[in-house]
DODRENMAR-523081 format. One record per atom (N, C-alpha, C): residue number from 0; residue in three letters; atom name; z, y, x negated. Coordinates in Angstrom, 1 decimal. Example, Ala and Ser with C-alpha at 12.3 -4.5 7.8 and 13.67 -1.06 7.14 Angstrom:
<zapas>
<zapa><num>0</num><residu>ALA</residu><atome>N</atome><z>7.8</z><y>-5.7</y><x>-13.2</x></zapa>
<zapa><num>0</num><residu>ALA</residu><atome>CA</atome><z>7.8</z><y>-4.5</y><x>-12.3</x></zapa>
<zapa><num>0</num><residu>ALA</residu><atome>C</atome><z>7.8</z><y>-3.3</y><x>-13.2</x></zapa>
<zapa><num>1</num><residu>SER</residu><atome>N</atome><z>7.1</z><y>-2.2</y><x>-12.8</x></zapa>
<zapa><num>1</num><residu>SER</residu><atome>CA</atome><z>7.1</z><y>-1.1</y><x>-13.7</x></zapa>
<zapa><num>1</num><residu>SER</residu><atome>C</atome><z>7.9</z><y>0.0</y><x>-12.9</x></zapa>
</zapas>
This chain:
<zapas>
<zapa><num>0</num><residu>MET</residu><atome>N</atome><z>0.0</z><y>-1.2</y><x>-0.8</x></zapa>
<zapa><num>0</num><residu>MET</residu><atome>CA</atome><z>0.0</z><y>0.0</y><x>0.0</x></zapa>
<zapa><num>0</num><residu>MET</residu><atome>C</atome><z>0.0</z><y>1.2</y><x>-0.9</x></zapa>
<zapa><num>1</num><residu>SER</residu><atome>N</atome><z>-0.9</z><y>2.1</y><x>-0.7</x></zapa>
<zapa><num>1</num><residu>SER</residu><atome>CA</atome><z>-1.0</z><y>3.3</y><x>-1.5</x></zapa>
<zapa><num>1</num><residu>SER</residu><atome>C</atome><z>0.0</z><y>4.3</y><x>-1.1</x></zapa>
<zapa><num>2</num><residu>ASN</residu><atome>N</atome><z>0.4</z><y>4.3</y><x>0.2</x></zapa>
<zapa><num>2</num><residu>ASN</residu><atome>CA</atome><z>1.3</z><y>5.3</y><x>0.7</x></zapa>
<zapa><num>2</num><residu>ASN</residu><atome>C</atome><z>2.7</z><y>4.6</y><x>1.0</x></zapa>
<zapa><num>3</num><residu>GLN</residu><atome>N</atome><z>3.2</z><y>4.0</y><x>-0.1</x></zapa>
<zapa><num>3</num><residu>GLN</residu><atome>CA</atome><z>4.4</z><y>3.2</y><x>0.1</x></zapa>
<zapa><num>3</num><residu>GLN</residu><atome>C</atome><z>5.6</z><y>4.1</y><x>0.4</x></zapa>
<zapa><num>4</num><residu>ARG</residu><atome>N</atome><z>6.4</z><y>3.6</y><x>1.4</x></zapa>
<zapa><num>4</num><residu>ARG</residu><atome>CA</atome><z>7.6</z><y>4.3</y><x>1.8</x></zapa>
<zapa><num>4</num><residu>ARG</residu><atome>C</atome><z>8.8</z><y>3.7</y><x>1.1</x></zapa>
<zapa><num>5</num><residu>GLU</residu><atome>N</atome><z>9.9</z><y>4.4</y><x>1.2</x></zapa>
<zapa><num>5</num><residu>GLU</residu><atome>CA</atome><z>11.2</z><y>3.9</y><x>0.6</x></zapa>
<zapa><num>5</num><residu>GLU</residu><atome>C</atome><z>11.5</z><y>2.6</y><x>1.2</x></zapa>
<zapa><num>6</num><residu>MET</residu><atome>N</atome><z>12.0</z><y>1.6</y><x>0.3</x></zapa>
<zapa><num>6</num><residu>MET</residu><atome>CA</atome><z>12.3</z><y>0.3</y><x>0.8</x></zapa>
<zapa><num>6</num><residu>MET</residu><atome>C</atome><z>13.7</z><y>0.3</y><x>1.5</x></zapa>
<zapa><num>7</num><residu>LEU</residu><atome>N</atome><z>13.7</z><y>-0.1</y><x>2.7</x></zapa>
<zapa><num>7</num><residu>LEU</residu><atome>CA</atome><z>14.9</z><y>-0.1</y><x>3.5</x></zapa>
<zapa><num>7</num><residu>LEU</residu><atome>C</atome><z>15.6</z><y>-1.5</y><x>3.6</x></zapa>
<zapa><num>8</num><residu>LEU</residu><atome>N</atome><z>14.9</z><y>-2.5</y><x>3.1</x></zapa>
<zapa><num>8</num><residu>LEU</residu><atome>CA</atome><z>15.3</z><y>-3.9</y><x>3.1</x></zapa>
<zapa><num>8</num><residu>LEU</residu><atome>C</atome><z>16.0</z><y>-4.3</y><x>1.9</x></zapa>
<zapa><num>9</num><residu>VAL</residu><atome>N</atome><z>16.8</z><y>-5.3</y><x>2.0</x></zapa>
<zapa><num>9</num><residu>VAL</residu><atome>CA</atome><z>17.3</z><y>-6.0</y><x>0.8</x></zapa>
<zapa><num>9</num><residu>VAL</residu><atome>C</atome><z>16.4</z><y>-7.2</y><x>0.6</x></zapa>
<zapa><num>10</num><residu>GLY</residu><atome>N</atome><z>15.5</z><y>-7.0</y><x>-0.4</x></zapa>
<zapa><num>10</num><residu>GLY</residu><atome>CA</atome><z>14.5</z><y>-8.0</y><x>-0.6</x></zapa>
<zapa><num>10</num><residu>GLY</residu><atome>C</atome><z>14.9</z><y>-9.5</y><x>-0.7</x></zapa>
<zapa><num>11</num><residu>SER</residu><atome>N</atome><z>16.0</z><y>-9.7</y><x>-1.4</x></zapa>
<zapa><num>11</num><residu>SER</residu><atome>CA</atome><z>16.5</z><y>-11.1</y><x>-1.6</x></zapa>
<zapa><num>11</num><residu>SER</residu><atome>C</atome><z>17.0</z><y>-11.7</y><x>-0.3</x></zapa>
<zapa><num>12</num><residu>LYS</residu><atome>N</atome><z>17.5</z><y>-10.8</y><x>0.6</x></zapa>
<zapa><num>12</num><residu>LYS</residu><atome>CA</atome><z>18.0</z><y>-11.3</y><x>1.9</x></zapa>
<zapa><num>12</num><residu>LYS</residu><atome>C</atome><z>16.8</z><y>-11.6</y><x>2.8</x></zapa>
<zapa><num>13</num><residu>ALA</residu><atome>N</atome><z>15.8</z><y>-10.8</y><x>2.8</x></zapa>
<zapa><num>13</num><residu>ALA</residu><atome>CA</atome><z>14.7</z><y>-11.0</y><x>3.6</x></zapa>
<zapa><num>13</num><residu>ALA</residu><atome>C</atome><z>13.9</z><y>-12.2</y><x>3.2</x></zapa>
<zapa><num>14</num><residu>LYS</residu><atome>N</atome><z>13.8</z><y>-12.4</y><x>1.9</x></zapa>
<zapa><num>14</num><residu>LYS</residu><atome>CA</atome><z>13.1</z><y>-13.6</y><x>1.3</x></zapa>
<zapa><num>14</num><residu>LYS</residu><atome>C</atome><z>13.8</z><y>-14.8</y><x>1.7</x></zapa>
<zapa><num>15</num><residu>ALA</residu><atome>N</atome><z>15.2</z><y>-14.8</y><x>1.6</x></zapa>
<zapa><num>15</num><residu>ALA</residu><atome>CA</atome><z>16.0</z><y>-16.0</y><x>1.9</x></zapa>
<zapa><num>15</num><residu>ALA</residu><atome>C</atome><z>15.8</z><y>-16.3</y><x>3.4</x></zapa>
<zapa><num>16</num><residu>ALA</residu><atome>N</atome><z>15.8</z><y>-15.3</y><x>4.3</x></zapa>
<zapa><num>16</num><residu>ALA</residu><atome>CA</atome><z>15.6</z><y>-15.6</y><x>5.7</x></zapa>
<zapa><num>16</num><residu>ALA</residu><atome>C</atome><z>14.3</z><y>-16.2</y><x>6.0</x></zapa>
<zapa><num>17</num><residu>LEU</residu><atome>N</atome><z>13.3</z><y>-15.8</y><x>5.3</x></zapa>
<zapa><num>17</num><residu>LEU</residu><atome>CA</atome><z>11.9</z><y>-16.4</y><x>5.5</x></zapa>
<zapa><num>17</num><residu>LEU</residu><atome>C</atome><z>11.9</z><y>-17.8</y><x>5.0</x></zapa>
<zapa><num>18</num><residu>LYS</residu><atome>N</atome><z>12.5</z><y>-18.0</y><x>3.8</x></zapa>
<zapa><num>18</num><residu>LYS</residu><atome>CA</atome><z>12.5</z><y>-19.3</y><x>3.2</x></zapa>
<zapa><num>18</num><residu>LYS</residu><atome>C</atome><z>13.2</z><y>-20.4</y><x>4.1</x></zapa>
<zapa><num>19</num><residu>GLN</residu><atome>N</atome><z>14.2</z><y>-19.9</y><x>4.9</x></zapa>
<zapa><num>19</num><residu>GLN</residu><atome>CA</atome><z>14.9</z><y>-20.8</y><x>5.8</x></zapa>
<zapa><num>19</num><residu>GLN</residu><atome>C</atome><z>13.9</z><y>-21.4</y><x>6.8</x></zapa>
<zapa><num>20</num><residu>HIS</residu><atome>N</atome><z>12.7</z><y>-20.8</y><x>7.0</x></zapa>
<zapa><num>20</num><residu>HIS</residu><atome>CA</atome><z>11.7</z><y>-21.3</y><x>7.9</x></zapa>
<zapa><num>20</num><residu>HIS</residu><atome>C</atome><z>10.7</z><y>-22.1</y><x>7.1</x></zapa>
<zapa><num>21</num><residu>ASP</residu><atome>N</atome><z>11.0</z><y>-22.4</y><x>5.9</x></zapa>
<zapa><num>21</num><residu>ASP</residu><atome>CA</atome><z>10.2</z><y>-23.3</y><x>5.0</x></zapa>
<zapa><num>21</num><residu>ASP</residu><atome>C</atome><z>8.8</z><y>-22.7</y><x>4.8</x></zapa>
<zapa><num>22</num><residu>VAL</residu><atome>N</atome><z>8.8</z><y>-21.4</y><x>4.5</x></zapa>
<zapa><num>22</num><residu>VAL</residu><atome>CA</atome><z>7.5</z><y>-20.7</y><x>4.2</x></zapa>
<zapa><num>22</num><residu>VAL</residu><atome>C</atome><z>7.7</z><y>-20.0</y><x>2.8</x></zapa>
<zapa><num>23</num><residu>ASN</residu><atome>N</atome><z>6.5</z><y>-19.8</y><x>2.2</x></zapa>
<zapa><num>23</num><residu>ASN</residu><atome>CA</atome><z>6.5</z><y>-19.0</y><x>1.0</x></zapa>
<zapa><num>23</num><residu>ASN</residu><atome>C</atome><z>6.4</z><y>-17.5</y><x>1.3</x></zapa>
<zapa><num>24</num><residu>VAL</residu><atome>N</atome><z>6.8</z><y>-16.6</y><x>0.4</x></zapa>
<zapa><num>24</num><residu>VAL</residu><atome>CA</atome><z>6.8</z><y>-15.2</y><x>0.7</x></zapa>
<zapa><num>24</num><residu>VAL</residu><atome>C</atome><z>5.8</z><y>-14.5</y><x>-0.3</x></zapa>
<zapa><num>25</num><residu>GLY</residu><atome>N</atome><z>4.7</z><y>-14.0</y><x>0.3</x></zapa>
<zapa><num>25</num><residu>GLY</residu><atome>CA</atome><z>3.7</z><y>-13.3</y><x>-0.5</x></zapa>
<zapa><num>25</num><residu>GLY</residu><atome>C</atome><z>4.2</z><y>-12.0</y><x>-1.1</x></zapa>
<zapa><num>26</num><residu>GLY</residu><atome>N</atome><z>3.5</z><y>-11.6</y><x>-2.1</x></zapa>
<zapa><num>26</num><residu>GLY</residu><atome>CA</atome><z>4.0</z><y>-10.3</y><x>-2.8</x></zapa>
<zapa><num>26</num><residu>GLY</residu><atome>C</atome><z>4.0</z><y>-9.1</y><x>-1.9</x></zapa>
<zapa><num>27</num><residu>ASP</residu><atome>N</atome><z>3.1</z><y>-9.1</y><x>-0.9</x></zapa>
<zapa><num>27</num><residu>ASP</residu><atome>CA</atome><z>3.1</z><y>-7.9</y><x>0.0</x></zapa>
<zapa><num>27</num><residu>ASP</residu><atome>C</atome><z>3.8</z><y>-8.1</y><x>1.3</x></zapa>
<zapa><num>28</num><residu>ALA</residu><atome>N</atome><z>4.5</z><y>-9.2</y><x>1.5</x></zapa>
<zapa><num>28</num><residu>ALA</residu><atome>CA</atome><z>5.2</z><y>-9.5</y><x>2.7</x></zapa>
<zapa><num>28</num><residu>ALA</residu><atome>C</atome><z>6.3</z><y>-8.5</y><x>3.0</x></zapa>
<zapa><num>29</num><residu>LEU</residu><atome>N</atome><z>7.1</z><y>-8.2</y><x>2.0</x></zapa>
<zapa><num>29</num><residu>LEU</residu><atome>CA</atome><z>8.2</z><y>-7.3</y><x>2.1</x></zapa>
<zapa><num>29</num><residu>LEU</residu><atome>C</atome><z>7.8</z><y>-5.8</y><x>2.4</x></zapa>
<zapa><num>30</num><residu>ASP</residu><atome>N</atome><z>6.6</z><y>-5.4</y><x>1.8</x></zapa>
<zapa><num>30</num><residu>ASP</residu><atome>CA</atome><z>6.1</z><y>-4.1</y><x>2.1</x></zapa>
<zapa><num>30</num><residu>ASP</residu><atome>C</atome><z>5.7</z><y>-4.0</y><x>3.5</x></zapa>
<zapa><num>31</num><residu>GLY</residu><atome>N</atome><z>5.0</z><y>-5.1</y><x>4.0</x></zapa>
<zapa><num>31</num><residu>GLY</residu><atome>CA</atome><z>4.6</z><y>-5.1</y><x>5.4</x></zapa>
<zapa><num>31</num><residu>GLY</residu><atome>C</atome><z>5.8</z><y>-5.0</y><x>6.4</x></zapa>
<zapa><num>32</num><residu>LEU</residu><atome>N</atome><z>6.9</z><y>-5.8</y><x>6.1</x></zapa>
<zapa><num>32</num><residu>LEU</residu><atome>CA</atome><z>8.1</z><y>-5.8</y><x>6.9</x></zapa>
<zapa><num>32</num><residu>LEU</residu><atome>C</atome><z>8.8</z><y>-4.5</y><x>6.8</x></zapa>
<zapa><num>33</num><residu>ASN</residu><atome>N</atome><z>8.8</z><y>-3.9</y><x>5.7</x></zapa>
<zapa><num>33</num><residu>ASN</residu><atome>CA</atome><z>9.4</z><y>-2.5</y><x>5.5</x></zapa>
<zapa><num>33</num><residu>ASN</residu><atome>C</atome><z>8.6</z><y>-1.5</y><x>6.3</x></zapa>
<zapa><num>34</num><residu>GLU</residu><atome>N</atome><z>7.3</z><y>-1.6</y><x>6.4</x></zapa>
<zapa><num>34</num><residu>GLU</residu><atome>CA</atome><z>6.5</z><y>-0.6</y><x>7.2</x></zapa>
<zapa><num>34</num><residu>GLU</residu><atome>C</atome><z>6.9</z><y>-0.8</y><x>8.7</x></zapa>
<zapa><num>35</num><residu>ILE</residu><atome>N</atome><z>7.0</z><y>-2.0</y><x>9.1</x></zapa>
<zapa><num>35</num><residu>ILE</residu><atome>CA</atome><z>7.4</z><y>-2.3</y><x>10.5</x></zapa>
<zapa><num>35</num><residu>ILE</residu><atome>C</atome><z>8.7</z><y>-1.7</y><x>10.8</x></zapa>
<zapa><num>36</num><residu>LEU</residu><atome>N</atome><z>9.7</z><y>-1.8</y><x>9.9</x></zapa>
<zapa><num>36</num><residu>LEU</residu><atome>CA</atome><z>11.0</z><y>-1.3</y><x>10.1</x></zapa>
<zapa><num>36</num><residu>LEU</residu><atome>C</atome><z>11.0</z><y>0.2</y><x>10.2</x></zapa>
<zapa><num>37</num><residu>HIS</residu><atome>N</atome><z>10.2</z><y>0.9</y><x>9.3</x></zapa>
<zapa><num>37</num><residu>HIS</residu><atome>CA</atome><z>10.0</z><y>2.3</y><x>9.4</x></zapa>
<zapa><num>37</num><residu>HIS</residu><atome>C</atome><z>9.5</z><y>2.8</y><x>10.7</x></zapa>
<zapa><num>38</num><residu>GLN</residu><atome>N</atome><z>8.5</z><y>2.0</y><x>11.2</x></zapa>
<zapa><num>38</num><residu>GLN</residu><atome>CA</atome><z>7.9</z><y>2.4</y><x>12.5</x></zapa>
<zapa><num>38</num><residu>GLN</residu><atome>C</atome><z>8.9</z><y>2.2</y><x>13.7</x></zapa>
<zapa><num>39</num><residu>CYS</residu><atome>N</atome><z>9.7</z><y>1.1</y><x>13.6</x></zapa>
<zapa><num>39</num><residu>CYS</residu><atome>CA</atome><z>10.7</z><y>0.9</y><x>14.6</x></zapa>
<zapa><num>39</num><residu>CYS</residu><atome>C</atome><z>11.7</z><y>2.0</y><x>14.6</x></zapa>
<zapa><num>40</num><residu>ILE</residu><atome>N</atome><z>12.1</z><y>2.4</y><x>13.5</x></zapa>
<zapa><num>40</num><residu>ILE</residu><atome>CA</atome><z>13.1</z><y>3.5</y><x>13.3</x></zapa>
<zapa><num>40</num><residu>ILE</residu><atome>C</atome><z>12.6</z><y>4.8</y><x>13.9</x></zapa>
<zapa><num>41</num><residu>GLU</residu><atome>N</atome><z>11.3</z><y>5.1</y><x>13.6</x></zapa>
<zapa><num>41</num><residu>GLU</residu><atome>CA</atome><z>10.7</z><y>6.4</y><x>14.1</x></zapa>
<zapa><num>41</num><residu>GLU</residu><atome>C</atome><z>10.6</z><y>6.3</y><x>15.6</x></zapa>
<zapa><num>42</num><residu>GLN</residu><atome>N</atome><z>10.2</z><y>5.2</y><x>16.1</x></zapa>
<zapa><num>42</num><residu>GLN</residu><atome>CA</atome><z>10.0</z><y>5.0</y><x>17.6</x></zapa>
<zapa><num>42</num><residu>GLN</residu><atome>C</atome><z>11.4</z><y>5.1</y><x>18.3</x></zapa>
<zapa><num>43</num><residu>ALA</residu><atome>N</atome><z>12.4</z><y>4.5</y><x>17.7</x></zapa>
<zapa><num>43</num><residu>ALA</residu><atome>CA</atome><z>13.8</z><y>4.6</y><x>18.3</x></zapa>
<zapa><num>43</num><residu>ALA</residu><atome>C</atome><z>14.3</z><y>6.0</y><x>18.3</x></zapa>
<zapa><num>44</num><residu>ALA</residu><atome>N</atome><z>14.1</z><y>6.8</y><x>17.2</x></zapa>
<zapa><num>44</num><residu>ALA</residu><atome>CA</atome><z>14.5</z><y>8.2</y><x>17.1</x></zapa>
<zapa><num>44</num><residu>ALA</residu><atome>C</atome><z>13.8</z><y>9.0</y><x>18.2</x></zapa>
<zapa><num>45</num><residu>LYS</residu><atome>N</atome><z>12.5</z><y>8.8</y><x>18.3</x></zapa>
<zapa><num>45</num><residu>LYS</residu><atome>CA</atome><z>11.7</z><y>9.5</y><x>19.3</x></zapa>
<zapa><num>45</num><residu>LYS</residu><atome>C</atome><z>12.2</z><y>9.2</y><x>20.7</x></zapa>
<zapa><num>46</num><residu>ARG</residu><atome>N</atome><z>12.4</z><y>7.9</y><x>21.0</x></zapa>
<zapa><num>46</num><residu>ARG</residu><atome>CA</atome><z>12.9</z><y>7.6</y><x>22.3</x></zapa>
<zapa><num>46</num><residu>ARG</residu><atome>C</atome><z>14.2</z><y>8.2</y><x>22.7</x></zapa>
<zapa><num>47</num><residu>ALA</residu><atome>N</atome><z>15.2</z><y>8.2</y><x>21.7</x></zapa>
<zapa><num>47</num><residu>ALA</residu><atome>CA</atome><z>16.5</z><y>8.8</y><x>21.9</x></zapa>
<zapa><num>47</num><residu>ALA</residu><atome>C</atome><z>16.3</z><y>10.3</y><x>22.2</x></zapa>
<zapa><num>48</num><residu>SER</residu><atome>N</atome><z>15.5</z><y>11.0</y><x>21.4</x></zapa>
<zapa><num>48</num><residu>SER</residu><atome>CA</atome><z>15.2</z><y>12.4</y><x>21.6</x></zapa>
<zapa><num>48</num><residu>SER</residu><atome>C</atome><z>14.6</z><y>12.7</y><x>22.9</x></zapa>
<zapa><num>49</num><residu>GLN</residu><atome>N</atome><z>13.6</z><y>11.9</y><x>23.4</x></zapa>
<zapa><num>49</num><residu>GLN</residu><atome>CA</atome><z>13.0</z><y>12.1</y><x>24.6</x></zapa>
<zapa><num>49</num><residu>GLN</residu><atome>C</atome><z>14.0</z><y>11.9</y><x>25.8</x></zapa>
<zapa><num>50</num><residu>ASN</residu><atome>N</atome><z>15.0</z><y>11.2</y><x>25.6</x></zapa>
<zapa><num>50</num><residu>ASN</residu><atome>CA</atome><z>16.0</z><y>11.0</y><x>26.6</x></zapa>
<zapa><num>50</num><residu>ASN</residu><atome>C</atome><z>17.2</z><y>11.9</y><x>26.4</x></zapa>
<zapa><num>51</num><residu>GLY</residu><atome>N</atome><z>17.0</z><y>13.0</y><x>25.6</x></zapa>
<zapa><num>51</num><residu>GLY</residu><atome>CA</atome><z>18.0</z><y>14.0</y><x>25.5</x></zapa>
<zapa><num>51</num><residu>GLY</residu><atome>C</atome><z>19.2</z><y>13.6</y><x>24.7</x></zapa>
<zapa><num>52</num><residu>ARG</residu><atome>N</atome><z>19.1</z><y>12.6</y><x>23.8</x></zapa>
<zapa><num>52</num><residu>ARG</residu><atome>CA</atome><z>20.2</z><y>12.2</y><x>23.0</x></zapa>
<zapa><num>52</num><residu>ARG</residu><atome>C</atome><z>19.9</z><y>12.4</y><x>21.5</x></zapa>
<zapa><num>53</num><residu>LYS</residu><atome>N</atome><z>20.9</z><y>12.6</y><x>20.7</x></zapa>
<zapa><num>53</num><residu>LYS</residu><atome>CA</atome><z>20.8</z><y>12.6</y><x>19.3</x></zapa>
<zapa><num>53</num><residu>LYS</residu><atome>C</atome><z>21.3</z><y>11.3</y><x>18.7</x></zapa>
<zapa><num>54</num><residu>THR</residu><atome>N</atome><z>21.8</z><y>10.4</y><x>19.5</x></zapa>
<zapa><num>54</num><residu>THR</residu><atome>CA</atome><z>22.3</z><y>9.2</y><x>19.0</x></zapa>
<zapa><num>54</num><residu>THR</residu><atome>C</atome><z>21.4</z><y>8.1</y><x>19.4</x></zapa>
<zapa><num>55</num><residu>VAL</residu><atome>N</atome><z>20.9</z><y>7.3</y><x>18.4</x></zapa>
<zapa><num>55</num><residu>VAL</residu><atome>CA</atome><z>20.1</z><y>6.2</y><x>18.6</x></zapa>
<zapa><num>55</num><residu>VAL</residu><atome>C</atome><z>21.0</z><y>5.0</y><x>19.0</x></zapa>
<zapa><num>56</num><residu>ARG</residu><atome>N</atome><z>20.6</z><y>4.3</y><x>20.0</x></zapa>
<zapa><num>56</num><residu>ARG</residu><atome>CA</atome><z>21.4</z><y>3.2</y><x>20.5</x></zapa>
<zapa><num>56</num><residu>ARG</residu><atome>C</atome><z>20.5</z><y>1.9</y><x>20.4</x></zapa>
<zapa><num>57</num><residu>SER</residu><atome>N</atome><z>21.1</z><y>0.8</y><x>20.6</x></zapa>
<zapa><num>57</num><residu>SER</residu><atome>CA</atome><z>20.4</z><y>-0.5</y><x>20.4</x></zapa>
<zapa><num>57</num><residu>SER</residu><atome>C</atome><z>19.2</z><y>-0.6</y><x>21.3</x></zapa>
<zapa><num>58</num><residu>HIS</residu><atome>N</atome><z>19.3</z><y>-0.1</y><x>22.5</x></zapa>
<zapa><num>58</num><residu>HIS</residu><atome>CA</atome><z>18.2</z><y>-0.2</y><x>23.5</x></zapa>
<zapa><num>58</num><residu>HIS</residu><atome>C</atome><z>17.1</z><y>0.7</y><x>23.2</x></zapa>
<zapa><num>59</num><residu>ASP</residu><atome>N</atome><z>17.2</z><y>1.6</y><x>22.2</x></zapa>
<zapa><num>59</num><residu>ASP</residu><atome>CA</atome><z>16.1</z><y>2.4</y><x>21.8</x></zapa>
<zapa><num>59</num><residu>ASP</residu><atome>C</atome><z>15.1</z><y>1.6</y><x>20.9</x></zapa>
<zapa><num>60</num><residu>PHE</residu><atome>N</atome><z>15.5</z><y>0.5</y><x>20.3</x></zapa>
<zapa><num>60</num><residu>PHE</residu><atome>CA</atome><z>14.7</z><y>-0.3</y><x>19.5</x></zapa>
<zapa><num>60</num><residu>PHE</residu><atome>C</atome><z>13.9</z><y>-1.3</y><x>20.4</x></zapa>
<zapa><num>61</num><residu>ILE</residu><atome>N</atome><z>12.7</z><y>-0.9</y><x>20.8</x></zapa>
<zapa><num>61</num><residu>ILE</residu><atome>CA</atome><z>11.9</z><y>-1.8</y><x>21.6</x></zapa>
<zapa><num>61</num><residu>ILE</residu><atome>C</atome><z>10.6</z><y>-2.2</y><x>20.9</x></zapa>
<zapa><num>62</num><residu>CYS</residu><atome>N</atome><z>10.6</z><y>-2.2</y><x>19.6</x></zapa>
<zapa><num>62</num><residu>CYS</residu><atome>CA</atome><z>9.4</z><y>-2.6</y><x>18.8</x></zapa>
<zapa><num>62</num><residu>CYS</residu><atome>C</atome><z>9.2</z><y>-4.1</y><x>18.8</x></zapa>
</zapas>
């Protein structure tokens, strides 16, 4: 990814969780997962704001 964002994941934890499903983890897998996480956070913040709140709650994460 040329426009890489700050990593929000603990790579070793994410890899371990994937390996529990008996799969290998590609070099770009964590970057892809990190991008999804950034998008979910942005969407949750937007949803909270649209509902007149400054607090993001669990139900704001609908990604």
